[in-house]
N, C-alpha and C positions, 0 to 999 in steps of 0.2 A: 369955640373953634368950630369950623365949618364940617361937614360930613366928609367933604372931600379931604379936607386936611386931616382929619381922623384917620382917612382909609390911606393916606401917605405915610402916617407914623405908625400905622400898623397893619401889616402886610395881610393879616388875616382878617380883617374889617371888611364888611361887605360894601362894594361900591355902588351907589345908587344907580338904576339905570333909567333911560327916558323911556316914558310910557307910550311913546309913540315909534320909534325906530328899535327899542330894545337894547340899544347900545349903553354900555357904561356911559354916565354923563360927560365925563371928560372927552369921549370919542363922538359924541352926538354932532350931528351936522344939519339937523332938522330946520334951523332957522334959514339955511341957504336952499333948501328945496325948491324948485319951480314947478307948479301944478301942470300936468300935460292933459288936456281934451284928446283923449284916444278913441280912435274908431273900433279897433280891433282890441277886444277885451283881452284881460289876462288873469288866469287863475295858476296860483304857485301852491303846489302841494309839497308841504316840508317834511321830510320824515322826522318823527319825533326824537330821534338820537341826533339830529342835526342841530346843535344847539351853541354854535360859535356865536357868541355875541359880540366878540371884538372884531372879526373880519367877515362874518357872514355878510348877505347883502339881501335876502329875501324880504325883509320888512322895509329896508329903504327903498327897494324897488317898487312895492305896492304903494308906498306912500306918495310917489310921484304920479300916479296916474288916477285919474278920476273914477275909471272902470277897471279895477282890479280887485281881487278876493286872494287872501292869503289863509290857507288851512294847514294845521299840523296834525297829522295822523299817518295810518298806514293804508286804510281803505275806505271807499264809499261806494255804495250800490249803484250808483249811477252818477252822470255829470250833472244833472240837475241838483242832487243831493250835496256834491261837492260844491257847486255855486251857492245852495241856499235857497234855490227858487224852485216854482212848479215845474218849468218845461224849459229844456234846453236840447237842441240837437247836435248830438256828438259828430254827426257827418259835416258839420259846417265848422268843426274845431279841428284844430291841429294840436298835435303833442309834440314836444322836442324830446327825443330821445336817441342818443347817439349809439349806444350799444357797440356792436362791433363795425358799424358802418362809418366809412369816411369820404367825405366829399372829394379827397384826392384821389380817390379809387374809381371815380365814376367820371364819365366821360361828360364834363360839364365845367364851365367858368364862372357858374352862379355861385354865391355865398350862402343861399338859402335853397335847399334842395328838398323836394317831396319824394318819398321813396314807398316802395310797397313791402308788404310783409316779408318778402325775401329780401330785402335791402338794395333792391334794384331802383333805379330812376324811373320815376313816372311819366308817362308821355303827357304833355298838354301842362307843362309846369307854371306856365302864365295864367292858365284858365283856374288850375287848381288852388294856386297861392292867391290869386284875386277873389275868390270865393269864401274865404277863411273869414270867420267872423269871431274866433277867438283862438287863443294860444295856451296850452297847459306847459308850464314849466315845472320840472322834478327838481326839488332843492335837496341836495345831499351828497354823500361820496356815490362813486360809481355802484358800488354795492346796494346802497341805500335807494338809488335811482331805480336799479334793476328790481328791487323789491317792491317798490310802488307800481313800477311798470307790470309786474306780474300779479298783483295783488288787486289790480282793478281791471277786470276783463272789458269794462265800456271803453277803455282807452284804445282797443282793437278797432272801434269804430270810428275812431277818430283819424285824420289824415297824420300820418308820421313824417317829421321833418327833421333834418339834420344840418348842421352849419359848417361851413368851411371858411374861418375868419382868416384874413391876410395877414395878421399878427398874433403874437400869443397874448394871453391874459396879463392885464395890468397888475395881477399880483405878484409877478416876478418873483423873487427870492422868499417874500413872505408866505407863499403857499405854491410850491411847485406842482405842476400837472406833469402828468405820464403822456399826454397826448397835445400837439399844438392846438388841437381844436376844442380843447377842456377849457372852458370859460366861468366866470363867475355867473351868477344868475343875473346880475343888473347888466353886465356886458352881453349876455344873450338876448335879454329883453330889448336892449338897445338896437342890436343886429335885427332881430326879428321885427320889432314895431316899426322901425325906420325903413326897412326894406318893404315890409307889407303895405305901408302906409305912404310910401314915396314921401318920406319926410326926414331929412338928414338932422332936422333940429331935434328929434328925439333922440338920437344916438348921441349928439353933442351935449344935451341936457344930462343925460344917463351917465354918460363916460366923464363928464366933468364933476358931477357929485361922486362918482366912485373915486376920482384921483384925489379930491379934496378929503374923502373919507380915509383913503390910505395915508395921505400926507399927514392927517390929524393922528392916525396910529402911530405913525414913525416919530413924531414930535412926543408923544407922551410914553413911548415904550420904555425909553431909558428910566425916566422918574417913576414909573408906576407898572414894575415888572409883573404885579398881580393881574394886570389886564391881558397879558399874553395868553393866547389860546392853549390849553392843554395839548400835549402831543397825541395826535390821532393814530389808531390801531390799522394797521395795514389792512387793505382788503384782499390781499392776497400774500402768500409767501411762494418765494421763488424755490421750487425743488426741482431735483435732478429730472429732466424729461417732462416737467412740467409747463403747461404755457401760461405766461403770466395774464392775468386777466386786466381790464381798465381799472384805474385807480378812483378816478372823481368825475362826476357827472358836472353840468352847470350848477353853480353855486352861488 
């Protein structure tokens, strides 16, 4: 009997995972990944408590790009240490961190917006975005993304950007987002790289992989309930008079 058959017979048996994407083997779509030659680098920082193997997209995102680094942890002393190389200029990098900022509240029609420390739109958007060499993506719930943001002071030297997607996340009912601009990590990477490099093929490739991953999950969900993600703790509790905070960041 194969390991997969054993796992179906015994709900408590461990389901083997793909060494590349980290997903349980029944959910792996690595054989369909199309490599992308990217000019703008990607650094994905994943909070150590963000371990959703079934629906997470961080490793799947990194696998697509020739120039991508994925690190798991809470803090790094500098951008160069996070990248694992001697030199890296954070002023030429951008970090996607939504926080309380929303593109819908700014006077712009752009989907990728550079903002300052006060959450205000920067002047000279085209020049700023055109000068970006790399993007930092924070992978986790909104409170986890906030922890990564505050634990890594070097991010303040990066250009902060936010997104204003025209459609909600493809997660749909599988994972509800509290805000319309809350995207998965792979969707955020698709928007950013396609926009910054003027290459719609990047978005087509990444979103296509994400849709295949979600379709595969739905296919096996009924027969392998052990693959379902464990319920997540809420990032905030609604209390009388309290302002609810954001629940998820790009993931």
